[in-house]
N, C-alpha and C positions, 0 to 999 in steps of 0.2 A: 557318272557324268552329271546327274542331277545333284549329287552330293557336292561336287566341285562348284557347281553354279550357286548352290545355297551358301557355300562357304565364302564365295566371292561377294555375294550380296551382304553377308554378315560383316565381312571386312569393310565393305563400302559404307555401311551404316555406321560402323565404328569410326571410320575416317571422317565422315560427315559431322559426327558429334564433336570431334576434336579439331575440325577444320574451322577455327575461329577467324582465320585471316584468308579471305577469298582473293586477296591480291598477291599471295605468295606463289611464285613459280614452282618452288620446291614442293609445296603441298599439292599443287595440281599435277605435277609430274608423278608423284606418288599415287594420287587418286586414279589417274588414267592407267598407270601400270597395273593397279589392282583390277580395274574394270576390264582391260583388254580391248582389242580392236573390234571384237564381234558383239560386244555388249554395250549398246548405245544407252545414253542417259538423257532423258528429257526433263529439264528443270521445270518447265511450265507446261503449257497446253500441248496436246498431241496434234499431229497433222490433220486428222479429220475435223477437229474443232477450229483449226487455224485456216484451213484450205480456202473457204469461200471468201473471207475478208482479205486474206493475203493475195490471192489470185486476182481479185477485183481491183485492188490497188495497183498491182503490177501491170495488169492488162489495160489499165486506163492511161498508161504513159503514152503520150501523143507521138513522140518523135522516134520511137524505137519499137520493133517487134520483139517477141520472146527470144528469137535466135540472136539478136544483136544487143539486147539489153545487158549492160555491164553491171553485175551485182557483186557487192562486197559483203561478206559475212564475217565480222570481227568477233573474236572470242568464240570461234565455232565449236570448240570442244569436240565431243564425239556424238553430237546430236545428228539426227537424220534429216533435219530441216533442209539442208542444202541438197541432199539426195532427192527429196520429194520435189523441190523446185526444179531440179535438173530433169526429173522424169516428167514434169509438167510442161517441158519445152524450153526452159530457160537454161541454156548451156554455157553462157559466158559468166561463170561464177568463180570468184576468187575467195578462198577461205584463209583466214589468218588466226593464229593463236600463238601465245608466247611459250607454250609447252611443246618442245620438240617431240616428246613422247607421243602426244595425241596427233600431231601433224603426220608423223611417220605412220602411225596406225591407220589414219584415215586415208592417206595416199595409197597404202597397200589395199585397203578395202574397196577403193573406187577406181583404181587405175585401169581396169579392164572394162567394167560396165559403164563407166562415165569418164572417158579419156580426156574430154575437153575441160573438165573441172581442175582448177589450180589450187595448190596447197602451199602456204608459205609460213615459216616460223617468223613471227613479227609481234612486237608489242603494240597493242591497239592504241595506246596513249602516245606513241611516237611512230606513226606509220611512215614507211619508206616509199610512199607514192607521191607523184606530182599532183598538183592541184587540178580539180575539175575533170576527173577521169571516170568516175562511176555514175551510173544512172540511179542506182539504188544502194543504200546501205541497210542491211537487215540485222538488227540487234535482238538476240533472244537471251535476255537476262544478263547480258554483258555489263550494261550500265548499273543494274542493281548490284552486281557483284563488286563493282568498284566503289559503291556508295555505302559501304559499311559505316554506320554513324561515328564510330570511334576514329575513323580515318578522315572525316570531313569531306569536302567537295573537291579537293585538288585533283585527284585522279579522274573523277567523273568529268570535271570541267575540261581537263586536258583531252580526254577521249572525245567529248562532244565537239570540241574545237577542231580536232582532227577529222571527225566525220563530216563536219560542215565544209572543211577545206577541200576534201577529195570529191565532194559531190558536184556534179554539173548543175548549171542553172536549169531549173525544171526537174531536177532530181528529187528523190524522196528518201527521207530517213524514216525507216519503219522500226519502231521500238516496242518489243514485247516486254512488259513490265508489270510488277505487282502494284505500281502506282502508289507507293507509300509516300507520305508527306515530304520526307527529306529528299526523295528522288524527284518528285514533281517540283519541289522548290528550286531545283536546278534546271530540270528539263524544260519546263514551260517558259521561263524567262529567257533561256538560252536561245530559243527560236522565236523571240518576240518581234524582231525587226526584219522584215523581208521574207517571212515564211508564212504559209498557210498551214493550219494545224487542224486535225480531226482526231477524235478518240473513238475507238470501237471497243465494245465489251465482248470478250471471247468466251463462248460457252464451254467452260473447261470442266472435264470430268475429274482430273486429278491435278495436284500441284505439289511442287517441292515443299511448299509450306501449306499443309492441309488447312482448308477453310478459306484460303486467300484466292481471289479471282485474278485472272490474267487479263490485262488490257493491252490493246494495240494503239500506240500513239504514232500518228503519221504526220511528218512535217515536210512540206513541199517548198523547195527553194525558188525564190523569185529574184529577178534582176532589179531589185529596188530595196528601199528601206521602209516600205509601207508596214503599217501595223494592222493586223486582222484579228477579229474575234475567233476564239477557238470554238469549234463546233463539236458535237458528239452525235453518233448515230443511234443513240439510245437516250431515254429519259431516266431521271432518278427514280420515278415511280415504277419503271419497268423492272427495277432491281429490288433487292431486299432493303427496304427503307431503314431497317434497324441495324444494317450492316455497317460497322464502324469504318471499314475500308472504303465502301461506296460513299458514305457521307463525307469522309475525309477527302476523297477525290473531288467531289462536287464543291466542297469548301475551297480547296486550292484552285479549282477551275474558275469559280466565281470571283475569287480574289484577283486572279490573273486577268480575267476579262474586264474587271473594273479598272485595273491599271491601264489596260490597252485602250479602253474607252477614253481615258484622260489624254493619252498620247494622240489618239486619232481625231478627237473632236476639237483640236486647236487649243487645248488648255495650255496655260503658260507654265510649262514644266522645264525645269533645269535638268539637263541630262547629267547622269553620273558617269564615273569611269566605267562602271560595270555596263551601263547602257551602251557606251561607245564601244566597249570590247565585244558586245553582242551584235554590233553592226548598225547601231541607230543612225549613224551618219556615214555609212559605207566603210570602206577599208582605209583606216587611218595610216597604214603603212605607206600609202601612196598619197602624194600631194594632189589636191583637186583645186585648181585655180578658181578663186572666188568663193570657196566654201567658207561659211561663217556660222557659228552657233554658240550660244551660251551654255555653260556647264557648271557643275559643282565639283570641286576637287577635294578629296578627302576619303579616307577609309579607316578601318580599325587600327591600322598601324601609325596613322598620322596624329599629331597633336591637335591640329585645327582643321576646319573645313574652309574652303576659299571659293568665292564667286569668281568666275573667269569667263573669258570669251576666246575661242580659238578661231584664227583666221589664216587661211592659205592664200598667199599673195596672188593678186590678179595677174593675168598675163600682161606684161608691159615690157617691151624691149628696152625701154629707157631705164628700167630699174636694175641696179647692181645688187646682186645677192651675195652676201658674205657668209650667212649661216643657214643651215638646213632647218634649224629651229631656234627660236629665242624666247625668253621669258621676260615680260615687262611687269614690274610691280607698280601698282597705282595706289598712292596714299588716299585716304578717305577724303581729304580736302580737295583733291583733284578729280574725284570720280564723276562729279556732275558736269565737268567741263565738256564742251562739245567734242574735243578731240578724243575723249575717252568714253563718253556716254552715248554718242550717236554713231550710227554705222559708217557714214561717210567720213567722219572724223577719224574713226578707227582705221579705215583703209589708208588715210593719210599717214597715220602713225606706222602702219606696216611698211609703207614705202620708205619712210625715213629710217626705220629700224634695220632695213636691208636683210630681212629674214624671210626665207621661203615659207615658213610657218611661224606665226607669232601667237603666243598665248599671253593674253593680258589678264593679270591676276589682281583683283581688287581687295585691298586691305581694309579692314573694318574695325569696329570698336573692340572686338575680341582679340585683335592682334596688337592693340596698344600696349606699349611697354615691353614688347618682345623685340629683341635685337634682330637686325636684318640677317645676320649670319644664321640665327636660329630658324628664321622663316625660310631661308634658302635650303637649309638642311632638311627641314620638314617637307618642303615642296619637291626637292630633287627626285625622290623615287616616284612621285606621282606624275610629274611632267615627262619623265623618261618613257612612261607608258603611252604618251601622246605624241612622241617625236616620230616623224616619218623615217622610213628606212634611210640609212646613211647614204649620202650622195657625194657628188664631187665637192660639195661645200664643206665636207668634213663632219666629224661627230661631235664637235664642241657645241654645248647648249649654254650660251651666255645668259646671265641675269642682268637685266637693265632696270634701273630704278628711276622713276619719275620723282623729282624732288617735291617735297611738300610745299604747296603754293603759299600757304599763309604762315607767317612767322608770328603775327599778332592779329587779334581781331577784337574790336570793341563795338558793341551795338549802341548806336547813338539815339535811335528813335524807332518806335514801332507804331503802326497805325493800321486800321482796317478801313477800306473804302468800299462803298456799295457798288461802285463801278469797276474797280481794279482788284479788289480783294485785299488780303493781308500784304502789307508793305513793310520792308525793313530798310533802315539806313544804317550802315556800319562804316567804321574806319578800319582799314587793314594795312598791314605791312607784309609785302611779299618777300619770300626768301631771296629771290633774284630778280630785281627790277631791270627793265630794259636799259642797256648801256646808253642809248640815246637820251633817255630821261636823265640819267646821271650827268650827262654832258650839259643838259639844259639847266639842271639844278645841282651843281656840284656841292656836296655836303658830306660831312662826316657822320651825319645822322641817317637813320633809315628813312627811305621815302615812304610816305603815307598816302593812301588813296581813300576817297570816300565813294561808297557805292549805293546805288538805288536798286533795291531787289524786289521783284514781284514774285511772291511765293506761289502764285497760281500756276506757274509754268516751271516746275522743278527748280525753284530758287533762281529764276532768271535774273542775271545781272543786267538790268535794263540800261543803266548808265554808270559811268565811272569817271571820277575826276581826281586830278592830282592836287594834293594839299601842299601849301607852302607857308612858311612863316613870313609874316609881314616884312617886306623889304628884302627878302632873300633873293627873289627873282631879279629885282632891279640891280642888286649888287652883283649877281652872277653875270648880268649883261653889261656891267660897267666895271671892268677889271681894275681900272685905276682907282675908282672909289672903293672897291673891295680891298685893294692893297693898302690904302690909307687906313681903313678900319683895322686891318690886321696888324698894322704897325703900331697903332695907338692902343690896342687892347690885347691882352693875353688871351689864350684859348679858354682858360678856365672862366674868365669873366664873360667871354662870348657865349659859352654854353649856358651860363646862368641867365643871361639876357634872353636867349632863345626860349627858355622855359616860361618867361614872363610874357612873351609876345604871343598873340593868338594865331591859330591856323586859319588860312583862308583858301578859297578855291583859286587855282591857277588856270584862268580861262584861256591862256595862250597855248595850252597844250590839249590835244585830243587823245584820250587814252584808248579809245576804240578805233581799231584799224578801219572799220567800215565807215566811220565818220570821215576819215581822210579820203576814203574812196568816194563818198558822196560829193565832197568838195572838188575832187579831181575832175569830175564831169563838167565843171564850169569851163574847162578847156574847150568844150565843144561850141561854146558861144563867146569865147574870149574876145573876138573882134567886136561883137555887139557890146560887151561889157566895157571894152576900152573906149568905144564911141560914146557910150552913155556917160562914163566917168569923165571923159575929156570935156563933154558939154555941160558938166555939172548937174546932170540929171540922176535922180535916184533910181536904182534898180529894185523894183518891188519883189521881195523874196518871201514866200510863205512856206512855213514848215508846219506840217500837220503831224502832231505828236510831239509834245514838249519834252517829256521825260524830265531829266535834270536841267534841261535848258542849255546843254553844252554846245550844240550846233548853232542855235541863235546867238549865243554870247560870243562864240568864235567868229561868226560872220560879222557881227557888230564891230568886233575889234580889228579883224584882219582885212575886211573888205569894206572900207568906210563909205563907199558910195552906195551900199545896199540899204534898203529900207526893209527891216526884218519884222515879220509878223508871225507869231507862233499861235497855233490853234490847238487847244486842248479841251477835251470833253469833261475831264474829271477835275473839279475845283481843288480837291485835296492834292493832286499832283502839282498844280500851280503853286499852292501854298508851300509844299515841300521844296520845290525848286527855288523859291524865294528865301525860305527860312534856313535851308541847309546847303544850298549849292550856289548862292550868290547871284541868282538871276535877278536882274534889275531892268525895269522899263524906263525908257526915256523917249525923246522925240524921234529916234530912229529905231526903236525896238519896243514892241508892245505885244501883249498876249490877248487872245480872244478865248473866253471860256464858252465854247459852243461845239456843236457837232461839225467835224471837218467836212463831211459829205454835204451838209446843208450850206456851209460857208462857201464852198466852191460853187455849188449850184446857184447861189444868190449872185455871186460875182459873175458867173456865166450869163445869167438872166439880165443883169445890169448892163453887161457888155453888149447885149443884143436888144437894148431898149426896154428891158423889164423894169418893174418897180420894186423898191425895197419894201418888204413887209415883215421883216424880222427885227424885233426890238433889240436883239443882242448884237446886231451889226450896225455900226454907225455909217452914215452916208459916205464918209471918207474911205471906209473899207471897200465900198463898192464903186467908187468913182473912177477907178482905173483898173486895167487888166493886170494880170500877174506875169512877171518876167521869168521867175524861177519858182516852180512848185515842187516841194519835197514832201514825199509821203513816207513817214517812218513810224508807223503805228503797229504795235504788236497785236496778234490775234488772241482772243480768249476762247476760240472755238477749235479744239484740236481735231474735230471731225472734218474740218475743211481741208486738212492736209497742209495748211499754211501756218507758219509761225509768225510771219510778218509779210505783208500787212494783213489786216482783217480782209476777208474775201470781198467785201462790198467795195473796197478801194481798187479792185482790179476787174470789176464787172464793167461791161460796156457802157452802162448808164453813167457811171462816175467818170469813166475814161473820156466819154464825149463831153461831159460837163467840164472836165479838166482842160481839154483842148480848147473849148469855147471860152474858158476864163483867161486864157493865156494870150500874150502879145504874139505878133507874127514871128518874132525871133525867140520865142520862149523855150525854156528847157523844163521838161517834166522828169522828175527823179523818183524812182521807187526802190526801196530797200526790200528785196525779195528773198525770203527765207522759206525753203521747203525741202524736205527730205526726198520728195518724189520728183523724179525727172519729168514724168508725164504732166504733172501739175504745173511745173515751171514752163514746159513747152506750151501748155494751154494758155497760160497767162501771156506769154510773149506773142503767141498767135493772135490773141485778142487785141493786144496793144498795136500790133502791126496793121490791124484793120482801121485803127483810129488815127495813128500818127504816121507821118511820112517816112521817118527814119528812126531806127532803133540801134542803140549801142549797148554793150554790156561790159561789166567789169567783174570777173570772178576772182575773189580774194583767196590767196593761198592760205591753207590751214584754217579756213573758215567756211561756214556753210552759206554765208551771205553772198548774194549776187546782186550787184547794183545795175538796174536797168535805166538807161537814159533815153528819152524820146524827144525829138525835135518836131516842132510844128511846121517850120519852114519847108518849102519845097527844095531849097538849096541844101545839098549834102556836103559835109566836110569830109573829104577823102582821107583815108588813113595816112597817105604820104604827106599830108599837111598837118598831121598831129604834132610833130616836133615844133613847128613854128607856132602853132596855137598854144602849146605848152609853155613856150617862152613868153608869149603874151600874158598868159595867166600868171606866170612867175613874177612878172613886173608889177602886176596888179595886186598881188598878195602883200599886204603890209604886215607881215608876221614879225614880231619881235624875236621869235625863235627861228633861226635859219633851219634847224632840224625839222620843224613842222612844215615849212615851205618845201623842203626837200622831200618829205614823205608824201605830200600831196602831188608834187610833180612826178615822183617815181610811180605813184599809183596811176597817173594819167597815161603813162607809157604802156599800161596793160589793157587799156580800153580797146575793145574790138567792135567792128560793125556786126550787128546781130543779123545773121543771114538766115 
């Protein structure tokens, strides 16, 4: 008998020496056939060394006692671990192994003494269990066996994914491992998001690999994506400091904890595909309305990496969904636009894309010169990993391409201001100009725009103006004259003459939608404007914030009864408006280079009997109250949460000065830009304390909200808006019908701010 046993041990040792592939079912069947059912084999620590740590972890489970705790032991082999757990009172144990030989042997060995224990032939990397059914998964060397270096991480990754899937929330994955670096390199990150982890050192007498210590890694599943530091029940000094295995473990542990610190302390980290697969943002197989996060797309198999944002459409009964997932490619020239760079803009794009999940991919310099087909081919396998489970919307994942905004760009002037910072003026040609502009200026040449850019705010385009060749606009608005020209000259000579004529600013067109929105609010006082115009009285209109001077120049041309004053703090801005944007002063239009806050304060004081004491303001500037006060000043303080106006222009002190400076029928207009709904609400609440009536205009596909405030006690009801809009339409002396139409259309969207 002893001789037979010695022979079996000899055969086993011989097999172990030739068992180079621990993932081979045939090898394991042969191994267990040699060992037999009565001869158990413990790869790592024995039960006496494991017992205290193991039972402590199991008995600390809150929601289940030993009799009801559902335990899974994958890759059970012929170890006695399950038997010891059963004898310790844990009877609901399921053992699986892909070797039919060992499962049959273990079933025969335990069927009488441990009748409640279950045994199943099953591949641990492809478990046949439903989700969330086990309280504990106990792994004794199974992960290590799958992680043979020559096979890579694939099998180990598949196994851990399955173990995570079958565990209940609050459940534990208990892994007995030699903690080699290539195993920890997968194990620790795999449980990074939404798991608490602790490592125990097992006092082991013997090991399958002599000299190597066994460690118990325990990961507890949470119902969150929180990141926790990994703790250990021992210190490095308590173990052999010269031990390479121990030093390697602490090196991997420290590296992982450093990474976890970056995730948990709010560092600006772009998530990778691997992070997402680990659960950094929950289960991506399911749509989560309102979920949004930035990420980096790319792996070893892709040519490039890509910056991206994933958005799951918000719940909106009005939204029509056509695709379960869509990809939108954003060229570099469009990346800083509000629609693609700001959160609210991105949600607007999601709605228009009609995708339940939209992945916005930003192309950069590294993608220049690469064909779109090649980009799509490179991205396809990456984005498929981010698509939600196929739903009623079908499995198609369409690629959508945002056209490159700029066809041409030429920098005209650069300057730096002590007040505004670096400023750029450029001339650009867009790929697709608005059709309405083409109708205003019909031409066979590309439409060109001049832009005023403040670099302090992510290349903010502060103002934009349409350029025209001298005489082109008047010809476009006088067809008979244009026809005569076309009959007398051939196209070739016309083109040559165009090149000789200079480009000028076309002040009858407002390129910015919010500028039209500001003017639409004049509808609220159209009766007053009509009365003043009929009586030949000027309507004093003050615009704080000159920019390129587009609003003052438009008012000067289209509302001839207005007396327009622009107030600008930065003298360099005034010079640029005059030199590059055609801003001109005359008897009805002038500019004050001073602080807008002080300007309004002085007017308010003068209106209440105060005296002028500011040399920058002439007596004529203070001799009458303001009929229309427009505040369009961008903020240079991002901490305020306001992009426009500067926060001091919506504080109660200024609001009270503004009200005091206005005529009884006066209109106060603020261009309000903030990404924070709470900040907007606070501003509106403050304005309601000062002004009797507030109205708002929320512009589509824009973050701007125009707030209109009336000083008068009389309120214009919303059902009177159409009549008021018709009055304003008659007052607008626009040479371009399309501009008049745009202003009136915007007025139809004004609502009472309740």
